[in-house]
Residue frames as qw, qx, qy, qz and C-alpha x, y, z in Angstrom:
[[0.543, -0.550, 0.529, 0.351, -174.63, -8.02, 71.30],
 [0.740, 0.656, -0.081, -0.126, -172.89, -8.05, 68.00],
 [0.820, -0.185, 0.306, 0.447, -169.53, -9.31, 66.61],
 [0.096, 0.793, -0.333, -0.501, -166.87, -7.23, 64.88],
 [0.882, 0.374, 0.286, 0.030, -166.54, -8.57, 61.38],
 [0.666, 0.399, 0.057, 0.627, -163.88, -6.30, 60.00],
 [0.321, -0.819, -0.048, 0.473, -161.68, -3.43, 61.06],
 [0.636, 0.562, 0.275, 0.453, -160.68, -1.18, 58.13],
 [0.273, -0.800, 0.049, 0.533, -158.14, 1.51, 57.78],
 [0.657, 0.663, 0.100, 0.345, -156.37, 3.45, 55.05],
 [0.596, -0.339, -0.039, 0.727, -152.97, 5.20, 55.31],
 [0.105, -0.013, 0.261, 0.959, -153.97, 7.97, 52.92],
 [0.415, 0.522, 0.358, -0.654, -157.28, 10.05, 52.52],
 [0.547, 0.556, -0.261, -0.569, -158.97, 9.25, 49.23],
 [0.315, 0.311, -0.883, -0.155, -157.85, 5.59, 49.11],
 [0.773, -0.280, -0.424, -0.380, -159.93, 2.54, 49.86],
 [0.476, -0.540, 0.593, -0.360, -159.87, 1.09, 53.39],
 [0.651, 0.195, -0.727, -0.099, -158.78, -2.49, 53.85],
 [0.845, -0.498, -0.087, -0.175, -159.53, -4.94, 56.57],
 [0.198, 0.655, -0.635, 0.358, -156.47, -5.04, 58.96],
 [0.717, -0.149, -0.680, 0.035, -157.99, -7.60, 61.41],
 [0.608, -0.548, -0.405, 0.408, -156.79, -5.88, 64.47],
 [0.249, 0.666, 0.031, 0.702, -156.35, -2.30, 65.62],
 [0.368, -0.304, -0.533, 0.699, -155.68, 0.06, 68.46],
 [0.084, -0.839, -0.391, -0.370, -158.34, 2.60, 69.40],
 [0.398, 0.012, -0.297, 0.868, -156.79, 5.77, 70.83],
 [0.129, -0.686, -0.581, 0.418, -158.68, 8.05, 73.16],
 [0.144, 0.856, 0.122, -0.481, -160.15, 11.13, 71.52],
 [0.059, -0.544, 0.596, 0.588, -158.41, 10.20, 68.23],
 [0.807, 0.355, -0.157, -0.445, -159.70, 7.10, 66.56],
 [0.985, 0.048, 0.106, 0.128, -157.90, 4.08, 65.05],
 [0.394, -0.709, 0.416, 0.412, -154.17, 4.39, 65.33],
 [0.376, -0.154, 0.716, 0.568, -152.70, 4.68, 61.85],
 [0.347, 0.622, 0.691, 0.122, -155.99, 5.53, 60.07],
 [0.257, 0.194, 0.208, 0.924, -155.81, 8.52, 57.78],
 [0.291, -0.605, -0.384, -0.634, -159.39, 9.62, 58.93],
 [0.580, -0.484, -0.535, 0.378, -158.64, 9.46, 62.59],
 [0.206, -0.088, -0.198, 0.954, -158.81, 12.69, 64.70],
 [0.276, -0.453, -0.356, -0.769, -161.34, 15.36, 64.92],
 [0.303, -0.257, 0.480, -0.782, -163.88, 15.91, 67.61],
 [0.705, 0.025, 0.433, -0.562, -166.81, 13.70, 66.87],
 [0.886, 0.380, -0.098, -0.248, -166.17, 11.62, 63.78],
 [0.212, -0.687, 0.693, 0.058, -163.15, 9.63, 64.97],
 [0.241, -0.058, 0.964, 0.101, -164.46, 6.20, 64.02],
 [0.591, 0.158, -0.238, -0.754, -167.01, 5.25, 61.49],
 [0.306, -0.033, 0.941, -0.140, -169.14, 2.02, 61.84],
 [0.581, 0.164, -0.352, -0.715, -171.53, 0.24, 59.55],
 [0.732, -0.098, 0.579, -0.346, -173.74, -2.82, 60.10],
 [0.193, -0.167, 0.895, 0.365, -172.83, -5.97, 58.07],
 [0.374, 0.510, 0.765, -0.119, -176.56, -6.51, 57.35],
 [0.308, 0.852, 0.060, -0.419, -176.74, -3.10, 55.48],
 [0.002, -0.540, 0.708, 0.455, -173.63, -4.00, 53.44],
 [0.275, 0.066, 0.945, 0.166, -175.17, -7.38, 52.58],
 [0.395, 0.673, 0.549, -0.300, -178.45, -5.73, 51.57],
 [0.185, 0.808, -0.261, -0.495, -176.48, -3.49, 49.09],
 [0.233, -0.368, 0.828, 0.354, -174.73, -6.46, 47.50],
 [0.815, 0.371, -0.039, -0.444, -175.82, -8.10, 44.31],
 [0.935, 0.056, 0.303, 0.172, -174.68, -11.19, 42.46],
 [0.638, 0.659, 0.024, 0.398, -172.74, -8.97, 40.07],
 [0.078, 0.797, -0.304, 0.516, -171.13, -6.65, 42.67],
 [0.774, -0.265, -0.449, 0.361, -168.73, -7.96, 45.22],
 [0.142, -0.895, 0.088, -0.414, -168.23, -5.42, 47.95],
 [0.617, 0.114, -0.557, 0.544, -165.00, -5.56, 49.93],
 [0.474, -0.742, -0.364, 0.304, -164.98, -4.51, 53.55],
 [0.369, -0.472, 0.047, 0.799, -164.05, -0.91, 53.79],
 [0.310, 0.421, 0.599, 0.607, -165.63, -0.11, 50.39],
 [0.108, -0.848, -0.417, -0.308, -167.84, 2.59, 51.96],
 [0.207, 0.624, -0.341, 0.672, -165.07, 4.14, 54.08],
 [0.718, -0.619, -0.036, -0.316, -166.19, 2.49, 57.20],
 [0.015, 0.596, -0.746, 0.297, -163.70, 1.57, 59.96],
 [0.221, -0.134, 0.905, -0.339, -165.63, -1.00, 61.80],
 [0.563, -0.071, -0.555, -0.608, -168.20, -3.48, 60.50],
 [0.344, -0.133, 0.726, -0.581, -170.52, -4.96, 63.11],
 [0.446, -0.160, -0.782, -0.406, -172.71, -8.10, 62.55],
 [0.381, -0.423, -0.807, 0.156, -175.81, -8.34, 64.70],
 [0.116, -0.592, -0.375, 0.704, -176.48, -4.68, 65.61],
 [0.289, 0.755, 0.446, 0.385, -178.53, -2.25, 63.68],
 [0.476, -0.171, -0.148, 0.850, -176.20, 0.64, 64.24],
 [0.037, -0.291, -0.273, -0.916, -178.34, 3.18, 62.47],
 [0.500, -0.600, -0.499, -0.376, -181.14, 2.42, 64.80],
 [0.576, -0.376, -0.447, 0.572, -179.12, 3.30, 67.83],
 [0.109, -0.976, -0.187, -0.011, -179.47, 6.79, 69.50],
 [0.344, 0.671, -0.319, 0.574, -176.75, 9.42, 69.67],
 [0.374, -0.625, 0.467, -0.501, -175.05, 9.01, 73.00],
 [0.988, -0.099, -0.005, -0.117, -175.27, 5.21, 72.95],
 [0.267, -0.706, 0.653, 0.069, -172.09, 3.51, 74.16],
 [0.901, 0.301, -0.294, -0.103, -170.37, 0.64, 72.41],
 [0.487, -0.656, 0.576, -0.027, -168.09, -1.59, 74.53],
 [0.905, 0.324, -0.277, 0.016, -165.67, -3.98, 72.93],
 [0.748, 0.028, -0.398, 0.530, -163.17, -5.42, 75.32],
 [0.389, -0.489, -0.329, 0.708, -161.55, -2.58, 77.23],
 [0.142, 0.125, 0.366, 0.911, -162.37, -0.10, 74.39],
 [0.121, 0.665, 0.635, -0.374, -165.43, 2.22, 74.79],
 [0.146, 0.236, 0.442, 0.853, -167.02, 4.23, 71.96],
 [0.193, 0.532, 0.502, -0.654, -169.85, 6.89, 72.02],
 [0.355, 0.544, 0.609, 0.454, -172.06, 7.41, 69.07],
 [0.144, -0.469, -0.090, 0.867, -171.83, 11.05, 68.19],
 [0.363, 0.411, -0.237, -0.802, -173.50, 11.19, 64.77],
 [0.658, 0.297, 0.690, -0.051, -175.92, 9.16, 62.58],
 [0.621, 0.606, 0.396, 0.302, -175.15, 9.32, 58.92],
 [0.350, -0.466, 0.135, 0.801, -173.45, 12.19, 57.22],
 [0.445, 0.821, 0.045, -0.355, -173.91, 14.87, 54.66],
 [0.687, -0.039, 0.537, 0.488, -172.18, 13.54, 51.55],
 [0.163, 0.589, -0.257, -0.748, -171.18, 15.80, 48.71],
 [0.818, 0.459, 0.070, -0.338, -172.61, 14.88, 45.30],
 [0.860, 0.466, -0.198, 0.060, -170.85, 12.06, 43.60],
 [0.422, -0.751, 0.507, -0.016, -168.18, 11.35, 46.21],
 [0.196, 0.487, -0.835, -0.164, -165.33, 8.83, 45.43],
 [0.342, 0.025, 0.900, -0.268, -167.29, 6.13, 47.16],
 [0.603, 0.537, 0.311, -0.502, -170.38, 6.93, 45.03],
 [0.432, 0.675, -0.454, -0.390, -168.30, 6.90, 41.89],
 [0.035, 0.369, -0.929, -0.010, -166.75, 3.55, 42.75],
 [0.216, 0.170, 0.923, -0.268, -169.87, 1.79, 44.06],
 [0.140, -0.376, -0.680, -0.613, -172.81, 3.57, 42.21],
 [0.500, -0.738, -0.250, -0.377, -174.28, 4.57, 45.57],
 [0.283, 0.296, -0.656, 0.634, -173.11, 5.11, 49.11],
 [0.596, -0.525, -0.589, -0.150, -174.94, 3.89, 52.29],
 [0.470, -0.138, -0.476, 0.730, -172.89, 5.69, 54.82],
 [0.112, -0.243, 0.026, -0.963, -175.00, 8.89, 54.69],
 [0.673, -0.307, -0.252, -0.624, -178.07, 6.83, 55.79],
 [0.923, -0.232, -0.297, -0.082, -176.78, 3.81, 57.48],
 [0.639, 0.208, -0.455, 0.584, -173.44, 4.62, 58.99],
 [0.477, -0.868, -0.139, -0.012, -172.71, 6.00, 62.47],
 [0.420, 0.577, -0.417, 0.562, -169.72, 7.89, 63.88],
 [0.739, -0.633, -0.220, 0.072, -168.29, 7.64, 67.24],
 [0.104, 0.786, -0.483, 0.371, -165.57, 9.05, 69.47],
 [0.737, -0.037, -0.627, 0.248, -163.28, 6.94, 71.53],
 [0.494, -0.785, 0.052, -0.370, -163.88, 7.40, 75.23],
 [0.669, -0.545, 0.504, 0.031, -161.52, 4.57, 76.36],
 [0.455, 0.610, -0.583, -0.284, -158.83, 3.05, 74.16],
 [0.690, -0.233, 0.682, -0.072, -157.72, -0.52, 73.64],
 [0.032, 0.247, -0.842, -0.479, -157.02, -3.26, 71.12],
 [0.756, 0.288, 0.312, -0.499, -159.98, -4.63, 69.10],
 [0.101, -0.280, 0.869, 0.395, -159.85, -7.44, 66.63],
 [0.615, 0.034, -0.470, -0.632, -162.21, -9.17, 64.17],
 [0.602, -0.203, -0.772, -0.035, -164.46, -11.70, 66.06],
 [0.099, -0.057, -0.622, 0.775, -164.62, -9.65, 69.26],
 [0.122, -0.691, -0.713, 0.005, -168.00, -9.12, 70.82],
 [0.060, 0.182, -0.024, 0.981, -169.43, -5.63, 70.93],
 [0.147, -0.591, -0.758, 0.233, -172.25, -4.43, 73.17],
 [0.025, -0.486, -0.183, -0.854, -174.46, -1.35, 72.83],
 [0.378, -0.572, -0.656, 0.314, -175.84, 0.33, 75.99],
 [0.050, -0.882, -0.168, -0.438, -177.16, 3.71, 77.22]]
């Protein structure tokens, strides 16, 4: 079991995501109102809080959403889960469809952060069942 630490969205592609605290997951779409929602398999992006914390330094404060992630989870090593793993949060149900991503050289995140952990530590999911999620909600992984 893990806890949702942040839910981040952006209204335009190419802009930083910010923590909105609460969101609606829409079946086969993603987070309602997020510029990156839609598509077949990469509807929602998730990143483990532990991976973000490992990247942080005393000189670099990293805001939630800095890596383009939608949902930050504390307590689950998301990159260690298998494709097809389900994630349940309240009534919402996600299915992991992709681990990491191919990132073009020197993407906007890399330019801003000096590196990007989404290609190796992030996971992507599709929404199988929608619902409202919020910061502090429990999230469970199962096969």
